[in-house]
Each structure stands twice: as structure tokens, then as C-alpha cells.
N, C-alpha and C positions, 0 to 999 in steps of 0.2 A: 504494500500500500504506500503510495506516495503521500507527502505532507501537503499536497495542494488543497486549498480551502474550497469548499463547495460553493459555486456561484448561484445566486438566486435566479429563478427563472426570469427570462426577459420580460414576460408578460406582467410580472409583479410591478416592475418599475413603470411600465406603460400604464397599468391600472392606477397607480398612485398619481401619475402625471395627469391622467384624464380626470381623476377626482378633484385634484387641485385646480384644474382648468374650469371645471363645472362650478366649483365653489367660488372662484374668482368672478366668473360670469354672473352668477346669481347675486353676488354682492354689488355688482355694477348695475344690475337691473333696478329701475325705480320701483319703490314699494307700490303695490296695487292698492289704490284707495277704494273705500266703500263707506256706506252709511253717511253719517253727518260730515265726516271729513271730506267726502266726495261731493255731496250735494251742496254743502256750504260754499265750496269753490265754484260750482256751477252758478249759484245764486249771486256770489260776489262778481263773477265775470259778467253775468247778465246785467247786474245793477250798474256797473261801470260803463259797459258798452251803450246801454240805453241813455244814461244820464249825459254822457259825453256827446253822443250824436245829437240827441234832442236839444241839448243846451247850445251846441255849436250852430244849430239851424234855427235858433230862436228868431233871428231877423226874417227868415223866409216864412216862418210860422206867423209872425206879426202881420206881414203883408197878405198872406193867404187868408187869415182871419178877417182882415179889413175888407178884402174882396168879397168874401162870403156874406159879411154883415151889411156892407154898403156898396153893392155892385154899381150903383148909379154914379157915385163919386169915384170909386176905384175901378175904372173901366179901361185901363191902359195896359193890362197884363202885368206880369211879375216885375219886369224891369221898370215899367212906368209906375207901378205901385211903390217900389222903393223910392223913386224920385219924389212921388207925392208925399209920402210919409216924412221924408227928410226935409222937404220944402216947408211943410206945414208945422212940424214939431221938432225938427232937429234930428241928427243922427242917433242921439241917445234913445229916441223912441223905438228904434229897431230892437233894443234889448229889453223892452217892456215884457215882464213875465218871465224873465230868465230864472229867478229864484224858484218859483213854483214849478217851472218846467224841469229844472235840474233835480230838484228834490222829489217831485212826483214820479219822474221816470226812473230815478234811482230805485225807489220802492217797487215800481211796476216791473222793472227789468229783473229784479231779484226773484219776484214771484213768477214772472213769465218764463224765464229761461230755466231757473231752478225747478219750477213746477213742471215744465215740459219734460225735462229729463226724468223727474220723479214719477210722473204719470206713465211715461213709456216703460219704466221699470215695473210699475204695477201691472201693466198690460202683459209684460213678459211673465210675471208671477202667476197671472190668471190663465193666460193662453198657452204658456210654455214658449220657449224661444222660437221654435219652428213655427208655431201658430201665429205668434206676433210678427215674425218675419214674413210669412205668407200673406198676412193681412196688414202689412205695415202702413198702407195709405190710410186705412181706417184708424189705426193706432196713432198715426201722426195727427189726424184731424181731431180725434177725441182728446188726446193729450193736450193739444194746443188750446182747445175750447175750455177744458177744465182749468188749466193753468191761468188762462186769461181772465176767467171769472173772478178768481181770487185776486189777481193783479189789479183788476178794475176797482175792487173795494178799496184798495190802498190808493189808487190814482185819482179817483173821482173828486175828492175835496180839493186837491191841489190843482186839478184841471179846471174846476169851476172857478177857482181864484184866478188862475192865469187868464182865462177868457174874460173875466170881469175887468181885470187890469188892462187888457189889450183893447177891449171894446169901449171902455169908458176912461179915456185919459184923464188923469187927475183923481180917479176914484180913491186911490190909496197909494202910500209910498212903499211898494215892494210886497214881498210875500207875507211877512208878519202882520203888517198893517192891513193888507187886503183880507187875509184870513180872519183876523180879529173883527174887522168891520162887518163882514158878511155874517159871522156868527152872532155878533151883538145885535144887529139890526133884523136879521131874518131867521136866525136859529140854525140848529144842526141840519135840519131837513133841506135847507137851501143847498148844501154841499152835494146832496144826492138827488137834486131835481133832474139832473142829467144822467142818472145812473142807467136808465133804460136806453137812451140814445148811445151812451158810451159802450154798453154791452152790444147793442146792435151794430155799432161801428167796430169796436175792437175785437170781438169774438170772430166774426168772419174775416177781419183783417189778419188776425194772428193765425187762424186756420190756413188761410191762403199763403201767408208768409212762410210758415214752417213747411207745409207740404210741398210748395213749389221749390223752396230752397233744397229740401231733401231730395226731391226728384231730379232737379238739375244737377246737383252735386253728384248724385249717384250715377247719372248718365255720363258725366265728365270722367269720373274715376273708372267707370266700366269700359269706356271707349277711347279715352285720350291720355289719361294720366294714371301711372301706377302709384297708388297711395302709399304703399309700403316703402317705396324708395324716393318719393317726392320730397323736395326740400321744404323747409318752413316757408320760404318766400313763395314757392309755387302753390302750397296749400292755402296761403293767405290770398293769392290771386284767384284761386278757385272759389274761395269763400266770398270774395268781393263780387265776382261775376254772377255767382248763383244768387247772392243777396240782392243784387241790382234787379235781376229778372223777377225775383220774388217780391220785391218792393213795388214794382210796376203793377203786378197782378193784384197785390193787396190794396194798393191805392184806388184802383178802379172799382173794386168790389165794395170798399167801405166809404167811398166818397159821399153818397147821399146822407148817411148817418153822421158823417163828420160835419156836414153843413148844418144839419138839424141840431147837433150838439152845440155848435157855435151860436145858433139862434136862440136856443132855450136858455143858455147861460148868460146871454147878453143883458137881460133884465129879469127882475122877479115877476112872477105871475100875478094876475089880477086876483082880488079877494075871492076866495071860493073856487078858483080855477085849479083843477088837478093837472098833474103831469101828463096824463093820457090825453085829456082834451086839448092841452097846449100842443102836444106833438101832432095831433090830428090837424089842428088849425095851421100849424107851421107847414106840414106836408102839403096841405091844400094850397097854401100861398106860394110855395116854392114850385110845385109841379116837377116833372122829370128834368126839364132843362135847368131850372133853378137849382135843383139838387146837385148838379154837376158844376156849379159856379166855382171857379178857382181850381179846376182840375189840373190845369197846366202847372200851376205853382205847386200843387200837392204831389203830382207825379215827380217833379224835380226833387221835392223835399223828401218824400217817402222812399224813392229809389235810392237817393244818396244815403239817407240815414240807415236804411236796411242793409245796404252793402257794407257800410261802415260797421254796423252792429255785428254782423256775422264775422267780419274780419277781426275786429277787436276781441270778440267773444272767443274765437278760436285761438288767438294769440295768448290771451290771458290764461285760458285753460292749459295751454301748452306750458307756459311759464310756471303755473301752479301744480303741474303734474297731473292734471285731470283731463288728459288728452282723450279724444275719441268720443266721449259721452257714452250714452247707452245706444250702441250701434245695432240696428236690426236690418240694415240694408244688405242684400246679397252681393 
């Protein structure tokens, strides 16, 4: 017998190397989020994207609202409307309602985007992943509608304040003053006089917004872009393009209710006049053509802000490690 030491099998060293490699790769993988940790990130990303985009487009919203409420005076389109407001009240008037807009849509965005992802997950729990995926259009629509209902409860008082500030220059000095004045003079119910129209506007708007976005993005990733290898910049571009198309569709669908919402929040109702009777009267006065007053300004506004929302939402989710959302697209 020679004194040569027995060598370990070559496979042992290979196995240890593979185990070390797997352990290293696992450590480098981001922790998979779930529960509150995940949905709070969705909510925060939605709050920021809606607040930033709606706040940035406040000047467009001011002009759009003026066109809806006084089409006889503001009859020169979007660019002409800007000039008219600046000439009559100064450039600062274009930022009227910025406070309630930013605050209201921060709350609304949290409920809308966070709720949308949450309700999609509930659909998966009820239908199973395969069932939810096979019926994903219905899941998108139902999830968007449920999320928007709760979002509008948060948004309605601040939207009522914004419209009053824009439609009645000098009504109050900003968000706190306007909110307090409406509450003291008209009571809590005044904040929700437009709840019916806001649901009528926002629920179809959000349903169209999410389902069109999902379908366009799904088509792009299925036919033109490999999502698994796409760069962050390319994914942002897909979100922008899909959001722009979704915004146009949502604006057209929800325009009549948006006009009615502006009208009903312009002034308080007559003594004994209920919200339903006011809505019927406004609808008769407007007609089909009047309901689409200011559509050009709103297409520009909604298309731009929806594109921006989905781009910002996707980027914030990526930064916070909440990438992908609740995916049921095939």
C-alpha cells in the first residue's frame, strides 16, 4: 500500500460550488413583498403619480372648467382660454385650486391604484389564477370600479372645493379657506352634492383607463417588446404610450359626467332642491352637444396626465421593489 492520500470525488467539490452559487444568487434576489408591505407601496406610488400629474395640469384644468361653466365667454378653445384667463385675472389665476387638486388626488390615487391591485388579488383568490387570467378583462373592469368607488369618497370634498374656487374667483383664499367656508355656510352635505356625478364620471373613466392600459401594454409586450429583458427606460416608454391611449379613451367616455360635475358644484342648490332633480335639470340644459363642451382641453389634459401617471407609477414601484403588480396577463 502506498502512502498516497485518498482524493475526494470530483463531484463533491462541484456540488459545494453549485450550492455556494445558489446561495449567493438567492441573497442577491430582492425579497418578494406581500401583504401590507406590498400594497402600501402600490398605494404610495399611486398617490404620488396622481397628485403630481393633476397638480402639474392645474392650469389646463382651470381653463377646461371655465369653458364648461361659461362657454359663451370662453369660446376660443384651450389656447384662447389661457389668454382670456391671464388677461382678465393674471397668470396666478391659472393655479387656482392647486391645493385641493394636489391633496384630493393624492388620496384618490392611493385608493385607486392600491385598491386596483388589491381587488385583482381578491379576484385571483376567488377564481384561482387560471380563472382570473382567462377572465382578466372582467377582472380589470370590476377591480377598477371597486377601487374607484372608495377613491371617490376621499376625493369628493376636495373636488367640490376646487371647483368652487375655480368657478367663483375670490370665493376663498386656497384650500383651507374654501373648505372651511363651504362647511360653515352649507354643511357637510355640500361636499357630497356631486358624489353621484363624480361616480358617474370617475367609475367609467377608471374602468376604461385601466382596461385599455392593460390591453395595450399586453399587446406591446406580446408582439414588440420582451418584458423580461426590456430596460427600465423602455418599460417607462411602454407605460407612457399605453397610458396616453388609455387616457384618450377614458376622457371621451367620462366627458358628459365631468361637465355635469362642474355645473353642480358651481353653486349651491335652491331651497328644497335635491341632487337628483338638479342633475336632471342640468342634463336637460346641456343636451348631448353641451355635455361635450371642453372636450379638446380635456383630451389634452387626461391623455397627458394618464400617460404620466402610469409612467411614474411604474417607476416608483420599481424603485420601491414592488415591480410587476398583480400580473394576470398571459
